C-alpha positions as a Markdown table, in Angstrom:
| # | Residue | x | y | z |
|---|---|---|---|---|
| 1 | Met | -44.6 | 16.8 | 2.0 |
| 2 | Ser | -42.7 | 13.3 | 0.3 |
| 3 | Glu | -41.8 | 10.2 | 2.0 |
| 4 | Asp | -38.2 | 11.1 | 1.1 |
| 5 | Arg | -38.0 | 14.5 | 2.5 |
| 6 | Arg | -39.8 | 13.1 | 5.9 |
| 7 | Leu | -37.0 | 10.6 | 6.3 |
| 8 | Gly | -34.6 | 13.4 | 5.7 |
| 9 | Leu | -36.0 | 16.0 | 8.1 |
| 10 | Leu | -36.1 | 12.9 | 10.8 |
| 11 | Ser | -32.8 | 12.0 | 10.3 |
| 12 | Gly | -31.7 | 15.8 | 10.8 |
| 13 | Ile | -33.1 | 16.2 | 13.7 |
| 14 | Ile | -31.7 | 12.7 | 14.9 |
| 15 | Gly | -28.5 | 13.8 | 13.9 |
| 16 | His | -28.8 | 17.3 | 16.1 |
| 17 | Glu | -29.9 | 15.6 | 18.7 |
| 18 | Leu | -27.1 | 13.1 | 19.0 |
| 19 | Asn | -24.8 | 15.9 | 18.3 |
| 20 | Asn | -25.3 | 17.1 | 21.4 |
| 21 | Ile | -25.4 | 13.9 | 23.5 |
| 22 | Ala | -21.8 | 13.5 | 22.3 |
| 23 | Gly | -20.9 | 17.0 | 22.8 |
| 24 | Ala | -22.1 | 16.9 | 26.4 |
| 25 | Leu | -20.2 | 13.3 | 27.3 |
| 26 | Gln | -17.0 | 14.6 | 25.1 |
| 27 | Gly | -16.6 | 17.3 | 27.2 |
| 28 | Phe | -17.5 | 15.9 | 30.4 |
| 29 | Gly | -15.1 | 13.3 | 29.3 |
| 30 | Glu | -12.2 | 15.4 | 28.9 |
| 31 | Ile | -12.7 | 16.8 | 32.2 |
| 32 | Ala | -12.6 | 13.4 | 34.4 |
| 33 | Leu | -9.7 | 12.5 | 31.9 |
| 34 | His | -7.4 | 15.5 | 32.6 |
| 35 | Arg | -8.7 | 14.5 | 36.6 |
| 36 | Ala | -7.1 | 11.1 | 36.5 |
| 37 | Gly | -3.9 | 11.9 | 37.1 |
| 38 | Asp | -1.8 | 8.2 | 37.0 |
| 39 | Asn | -4.8 | 6.6 | 37.5 |
| 40 | Glu | -4.3 | 4.0 | 34.7 |
| 41 | Pro | -6.8 | 1.8 | 34.5 |
| 42 | Val | -9.5 | 5.1 | 35.0 |
| 43 | Lys | -7.6 | 6.3 | 31.9 |
| 44 | Glu | -8.0 | 3.6 | 30.1 |
| 45 | Tyr | -11.6 | 3.5 | 30.4 |
| 46 | Leu | -12.0 | 7.2 | 30.0 |
| 47 | Gly | -10.0 | 6.0 | 26.7 |
| 48 | Glu | -12.6 | 3.7 | 25.4 |
| 49 | Met | -14.8 | 5.8 | 25.9 |
| 50 | Arg | -13.5 | 9.2 | 23.7 |
| 51 | Ile | -13.5 | 6.4 | 21.3 |
| 52 | Ala | -17.2 | 5.8 | 21.1 |
| 53 | Val | -18.4 | 9.2 | 21.5 |
| 54 | Gly | -16.1 | 9.7 | 18.5 |
| 55 | Arg | -18.4 | 7.0 | 16.5 |
| 56 | Ile | -21.6 | 9.0 | 17.9 |
| 57 | Ser | -20.0 | 12.1 | 16.3 |
| 58 | Ala | -19.5 | 10.4 | 13.0 |
| 59 | Leu | -23.3 | 8.6 | 13.3 |
| 60 | Ala | -24.5 | 11.9 | 14.0 |
| 61 | His | -22.5 | 13.8 | 11.8 |
| 62 | Asp | -23.5 | 10.7 | 9.0 |
| 63 | Leu | -27.5 | 11.3 | 9.8 |
| 64 | Glu | -27.4 | 15.5 | 9.7 |
| 65 | Ser | -25.6 | 15.0 | 6.3 |
| 66 | Leu | -28.6 | 12.8 | 4.9 |
| 67 | Gly | -31.3 | 15.6 | 6.3 |
| 68 | Glu | -29.7 | 18.2 | 4.3 |
| 69 | Ser | -30.9 | 19.2 | 0.9 |
| 70 | Glu | -29.2 | 20.3 | -2.6 |
| 71 | Ser | -28.5 | 24.4 | -2.4 |
| 72 | Val | -26.8 | 26.6 | -4.7 |
| 73 | Arg | -23.9 | 25.3 | -6.5 |
| 74 | Thr | -21.2 | 28.0 | -6.6 |
| 75 | Arg | -17.7 | 28.5 | -8.4 |
| 76 | Val | -14.9 | 27.8 | -5.5 |
| 77 | Gln | -11.6 | 26.7 | -4.5 |
| 78 | Leu | -11.6 | 22.9 | -3.9 |
| 79 | Ala | -9.1 | 23.6 | -0.9 |
| 80 | Ala | -12.0 | 25.5 | 0.2 |
| 81 | Cys | -14.1 | 22.1 | 1.0 |
| 82 | Met | -11.0 | 20.3 | 1.9 |
| 83 | His | -10.2 | 20.0 | 6.2 |
| 84 | Ser | -6.2 | 21.9 | 6.9 |
| 85 | Ala | -5.8 | 18.8 | 9.4 |
| 86 | Trp | -5.9 | 16.1 | 6.7 |
| 87 | Asn | -2.7 | 15.1 | 5.0 |
| 88 | Ile | -3.3 | 16.3 | 1.2 |
| 89 | Asp | -1.2 | 15.0 | -1.7 |
| 90 | Trp | -2.0 | 18.1 | -4.0 |
| 91 | Arg | -1.3 | 16.5 | -7.3 |
| 92 | Cys | -2.5 | 19.9 | -9.1 |
| 93 | Ser | -3.0 | 23.1 | -8.2 |
| 94 | Pro | -4.3 | 23.9 | -4.5 |
| 95 | Gln | -6.3 | 27.2 | -6.1 |
| 96 | Ile | -8.2 | 24.7 | -8.5 |
| 97 | Thr | -11.9 | 25.9 | -8.7 |
| 98 | Val | -15.0 | 23.5 | -9.1 |
| 99 | Asp | -18.4 | 24.3 | -9.9 |
| 100 | Val | -20.1 | 22.7 | -6.6 |
| 101 | Asp | -22.3 | 22.9 | -3.8 |
| 102 | Gln | -19.7 | 23.9 | -1.3 |
| 103 | Leu | -22.0 | 22.2 | 2.0 |
| 104 | His | -22.0 | 19.1 | 0.2 |
| 105 | Ala | -18.4 | 19.2 | -1.1 |
| 106 | Lys | -17.0 | 19.0 | 2.5 |
| 107 | Arg | -19.7 | 16.8 | 3.6 |
| 108 | Ala | -19.0 | 14.4 | 0.3 |
| 109 | Val | -14.9 | 14.8 | 1.1 |
| 110 | Glu | -15.4 | 14.0 | 5.0 |
| 111 | Ala | -17.2 | 11.0 | 4.3 |
| 112 | Leu | -14.9 | 9.9 | 1.7 |
| 113 | Ala | -12.1 | 10.5 | 4.5 |
| 114 | Gln | -14.1 | 8.5 | 6.9 |
| 115 | Ala | -14.8 | 5.3 | 4.1 |
| 116 | Gly | -10.8 | 5.5 | 3.7 |
| 117 | Arg | -10.0 | 4.3 | 6.6 |
| 118 | Gly | -11.9 | 1.1 | 7.3 |
| 119 | Lys | -10.5 | -0.8 | 10.0 |
| 120 | Arg | -8.3 | 1.9 | 11.0 |
| 121 | Ala | -11.1 | 4.1 | 12.3 |
| 122 | Arg | -9.3 | 4.4 | 15.4 |
| 123 | Asp | -6.2 | 6.4 | 13.3 |
| 124 | Pro | -7.8 | 10.1 | 12.9 |
| 125 | Ser | -4.3 | 10.2 | 10.2 |
| 126 | Val | -5.8 | 10.2 | 6.4 |
| 127 | Glu | -4.0 | 11.0 | 3.3 |
| 128 | Leu | -6.2 | 12.4 | 0.4 |
| 129 | Arg | -4.6 | 12.6 | -2.6 |
| 130 | Val | -6.2 | 15.3 | -5.3 |
| 131 | Thr | -5.2 | 15.2 | -8.8 |
| 132 | Asp | -6.6 | 16.5 | -12.3 |
| 133 | Asp | -5.2 | 13.3 | -14.0 |
| 134 | Leu | -8.4 | 11.4 | -15.2 |
| 135 | Arg | -6.6 | 8.9 | -17.4 |
| 136 | Ala | -9.2 | 6.6 | -19.4 |
| 137 | Ala | -12.9 | 6.9 | -19.5 |
| 138 | Ala | -14.9 | 6.0 | -15.9 |
| 139 | Arg | -18.7 | 5.8 | -14.8 |
| 140 | Cys | -19.7 | 6.9 | -12.0 |
| 141 | Val | -20.1 | 4.0 | -9.5 |
| 142 | Thr | -23.8 | 5.1 | -8.5 |
| 143 | Cys | -25.5 | 7.1 | -11.4 |
| 144 | Gly | -23.6 | 5.7 | -13.9 |
| 145 | Leu | -22.9 | 8.9 | -15.7 |
| 146 | Ala | -19.8 | 8.5 | -18.1 |
| 147 | Leu | -17.0 | 10.8 | -17.1 |
| 148 | Ala | -14.3 | 11.4 | -20.2 |
| 149 | Pro | -10.6 | 13.0 | -20.3 |
| 150 | Ala | -11.0 | 16.3 | -21.3 |
| 151 | Ala | -8.4 | 17.8 | -24.1 |
| 152 | Arg | -8.8 | 21.2 | -23.3 |
| 153 | Gly | -11.9 | 23.2 | -21.3 |
| 154 | Ala | -13.4 | 21.4 | -18.7 |
| 155 | Gly | -12.1 | 18.9 | -16.9 |
| 156 | Trp | -12.8 | 16.3 | -13.8 |
| 157 | Val | -10.5 | 17.0 | -10.8 |
| 158 | Leu | -10.6 | 13.7 | -8.7 |
| 159 | Val | -10.8 | 13.6 | -5.1 |
| 160 | Gln | -8.6 | 9.9 | -4.1 |
| 161 | Val | -8.5 | 8.2 | -0.6 |
| 162 | Gln | -7.8 | 4.6 | -0.4 |
| 163 | Ser | -10.2 | 2.2 | 1.0 |
| 164 | Asp | -10.5 | -1.2 | 2.3 |
| 165 | Ala | -12.2 | -3.2 | -0.5 |
| 166 | Arg | -13.9 | -5.3 | 1.6 |
| 167 | Ile | -16.2 | -2.6 | 3.2 |
| 168 | Val | -16.1 | -0.6 | 0.0 |
| 169 | Asn | -17.2 | -1.8 | -2.6 |
| 170 | Arg | -19.8 | -1.8 | -6.0 |
| 171 | Glu | -22.5 | -3.1 | -4.4 |
| 172 | Ser | -22.1 | -0.9 | -1.0 |
| 173 | Leu | -22.0 | 2.5 | -3.0 |
| 174 | Arg | -24.9 | 1.2 | -5.2 |
| 175 | Asp | -27.3 | 0.4 | -2.4 |
| 176 | Pro | -25.4 | 2.1 | 0.4 |
| 177 | Phe | -28.8 | 1.7 | 2.8 |
| 178 | Gly | -28.3 | -1.9 | 2.2 |
| 179 | Gln | -28.2 | -5.1 | 4.7 |
| 180 | Ala | -25.2 | -4.1 | 6.7 |
| 181 | Pro | -22.9 | -6.9 | 8.1 |
| 182 | Ala | -22.6 | -7.2 | 11.6 |
| 183 | Gly | -20.7 | -4.0 | 13.1 |
| 184 | Arg | -20.7 | -2.2 | 9.7 |
| 185 | Met | -23.7 | 0.0 | 10.4 |
| 186 | Leu | -21.7 | 3.0 | 10.7 |
| 187 | Met | -20.1 | 2.4 | 7.5 |
| 188 | Arg | -23.3 | 2.0 | 5.3 |
| 189 | Leu | -24.5 | 5.3 | 6.7 |
| 190 | Thr | -20.8 | 6.7 | 5.8 |
| 191 | Leu | -21.6 | 5.4 | 2.4 |
| 192 | Ala | -25.0 | 6.9 | 2.2 |
| 193 | Ala | -23.9 | 10.2 | 3.2 |
| 194 | Leu | -21.2 | 9.9 | 0.4 |
| 195 | Val | -23.4 | 9.2 | -2.1 |
| 196 | His | -26.2 | 11.6 | -1.2 |
| 197 | Cys | -23.1 | 14.3 | -1.0 |
| 198 | Ala | -21.5 | 13.7 | -4.0 |
| 199 | His | -24.5 | 13.9 | -6.2 |
| 200 | Cys | -26.0 | 17.4 | -4.1 |
| 201 | Ala | -22.6 | 18.8 | -4.7 |
| 202 | Gly | -22.6 | 18.0 | -8.3 |
| 203 | Gly | -20.2 | 15.1 | -8.2 |
| 204 | His | -19.5 | 11.1 | -8.7 |
| 205 | Ile | -17.7 | 8.8 | -7.7 |
| 206 | Leu | -15.3 | 6.3 | -9.0 |
| 207 | Leu | -14.0 | 3.2 | -7.4 |
| 208 | Asp | -11.1 | 0.6 | -8.6 |
| 209 | Asp | -11.8 | -2.1 | -7.6 |
| 210 | Ser | -8.8 | -4.1 | -8.2 |
| 211 | Gly | -6.8 | -0.9 | -6.1 |
| 212 | Gly | -9.7 | -0.2 | -3.7 |
| 213 | Leu | -9.1 | 3.5 | -4.8 |
| 214 | Leu | -12.3 | 5.6 | -4.5 |
| 215 | Ser | -12.5 | 8.9 | -5.6 |
| 216 | Leu | -14.8 | 11.6 | -6.0 |
| 217 | Ala | -14.9 | 13.4 | -9.2 |
| 218 | Phe | -16.1 | 17.3 | -9.4 |
| 219 | Ala | -16.1 | 19.4 | -12.4 |
| 220 | Ala | -13.2 | 21.8 | -12.6 |
| 221 | Ala | -14.6 | 25.1 | -13.8 |
| 222 | Ser | -12.2 | 25.2 | -16.8 |
| 223 | Arg | -8.7 | 24.0 | -17.1 |
| 224 | Glu | -7.2 | 28.1 | -17.3 |
| 225 | Gln | -9.5 | 29.0 | -14.4 |
| 226 | Ala | -8.7 | 25.5 | -12.6 |
| 227 | Gly | -4.9 | 27.2 | -12.2 |
| 228 | Leu | -3.8 | 24.2 | -14.8 |
| 229 | Glu | -2.2 | 26.2 | -17.2 |
C-alpha cells in the first residue's frame, strides 16, 4: 500500500471518529441549551460551545474528504451536487448536465463554500453563482490545465464564490498542506479537501486574484444536453 493511500485511510478514520464525537457533543449541547431557560450566561457559554463543535465537524468533514479516493464519473445534473440551503444564483439552467464523480463534486462544492466564508466562518449563509460564461482562457491554479471558452459542444460550467483573498490565494491552493499561519489550520485542510475533491470529481480550480473570485470548473456534457440551447 502506498504512503499516500495510508495517509488517506488514516485521515478518513480520524475524520470519522471526530464526526462521532462532534455528533454527541452537538446533541447533548442542544439538550442543555433547551434546558437552560432564561439563564443568559449559560446560554452564552453553550452558544460558544456550538461554534466550537461546528469547527470540529468542519475539520472531520475535510479529513473524511481527503480519505476518499476517486470513483466512477457519471452524467448528473449539477443541481444534485448543490446544497439546497445555499443561496444559489443560477446564471445558467439548474438542469445543466455535467460529467463528474458526484460524491467528490458535492464535497468540492461544500469546501468551496467553506473557503468563501473566510473570516465570516460563524455565518452559515453563503452565496454561490453558477454560470457557463467562461469569458477568457484560464488555467487551473493547481494543475495548470488550460481552459478555453467553447463556441459549440462541450463547455465549462463555473461554480463561483467570493473569497477572502488574504486567506485563499494561489500559494495556498498550489500547496494546501503548506505551513499554516496561527489559527488557519482548519482553512488549510479545507483548501486541501477542495483541491483533492475538485480533481477527483473531474473539475478544476480558477482564481481571480484581483477580485478574490474562486471558481470550480466542471465540464458540461454538451450545450444541448446541458440545457443551454
